[in-house]
MIRO-322002 format. One record per residue (C-alpha): residue in one letter; x, z, y. Coordinates in nm, 4 decimals. Layout:
% residues N
R r       c1       c3       c2
R A        X        Z        Y
...
This chain:
% residues 72
R r       c1       c3       c2
R X  -4.6196   4.1194  -5.8651
R X  -4.3856   4.1937  -6.1484
R X  -4.4015   4.5287  -6.3207
R X  -4.1997   4.7215  -6.5712
R X  -3.9264   4.9791  -6.5621
R X  -3.6392   4.7286  -6.5344
R X  -3.7908   4.5553  -6.2330
R X  -3.8704   4.8803  -6.0551
R X  -3.5288   5.0268  -6.1313
R X  -3.3508   4.7171  -6.0007
R X  -3.5552   4.7329  -5.6769
R X  -3.4586   5.1001  -5.6397
R X  -3.0908   5.0180  -5.6882
R X  -3.1152   4.7303  -5.4408
R X  -3.2769   4.9622  -5.1838
R X  -3.0118   5.2296  -5.2379
R X  -2.7290   4.9770  -5.2103
R X  -2.8830   4.8327  -4.8929
R X  -2.8839   5.1819  -4.7412
R X  -2.5213   5.2350  -4.8476
R X  -2.4219   4.8936  -4.7138
R X  -2.5807   4.9726  -4.3757
R X  -2.3557   5.2777  -4.3383
R X  -2.0447   5.0579  -4.3380
R X  -2.1681   4.6993  -4.3043
R X  -1.8504   4.5798  -4.1327
R X  -1.6293   4.6967  -4.4206
R X  -1.5215   4.4015  -4.6350
R X  -1.5342   4.6081  -4.9540
R X  -1.8930   4.7180  -4.8812
R X  -1.9877   4.3578  -4.8101
R X  -1.8450   4.2362  -5.1410
R X  -2.0164   4.5114  -5.3413
R X  -2.3554   4.4513  -5.1796
R X  -2.3236   4.0748  -5.2162
R X  -2.2574   4.1197  -5.5903
R X  -2.5736   4.3316  -5.6213
R X  -2.7713   4.0658  -5.4331
R X  -2.6396   3.7906  -5.6604
R X  -2.7410   3.9928  -5.9669
R X  -3.0884   4.0600  -5.8248
R X  -3.1297   3.6893  -5.7481
R X  -3.0150   3.5868  -6.0960
R X  -3.2639   3.8293  -6.2544
R X  -3.5512   3.7055  -6.0401
R X  -3.5896   4.0347  -5.8541
R X  -3.5556   3.8623  -5.5177
R X  -3.6389   3.5067  -5.4256
R X  -3.4158   3.2398  -5.2762
R X  -3.5284   3.3045  -4.9167
R X  -3.4609   3.6764  -4.9507
R X  -3.1211   3.6047  -5.1035
R X  -3.0313   3.3743  -4.8145
R X  -3.1433   3.6403  -4.5627
R X  -2.9211   3.8986  -4.7307
R X  -2.6153   3.6777  -4.7646
R X  -2.6417   3.5671  -4.4006
R X  -2.6582   3.9278  -4.2839
R X  -2.3673   4.0233  -4.5079
R X  -2.1622   3.7298  -4.3826
R X  -2.2147   3.8351  -4.0206
R X  -2.1725   4.2081  -4.0911
R X  -2.5276   4.2862  -3.9846
R X  -2.7512   4.5575  -4.1240
R X  -3.0436   4.4836  -4.3546
R X  -3.3829   4.6508  -4.3815
R X  -3.3822   4.8611  -4.7028
R X  -3.7600   4.9200  -4.6762
R X  -3.8096   4.5623  -4.7959
R X  -3.6950   4.6676  -5.1429
R X  -3.9213   4.9630  -5.2065
R X  -4.0688   4.9316  -5.5533
């Protein structure tokens, strides 16, 4: 598992944003914001391809995600 402040902080932000997204997952603006965070996390190697695909599929269908998956 990766360690370091940057990795842990990014996981915390991803978890927080997942919780915020779940509050209004059908809102297009919330979907776009959360998708941008997911793309950044994927580009930085914080989440893998499978996790990224899970998130984008849920965002696309307006479904909630499990924020516990991103606890650091």
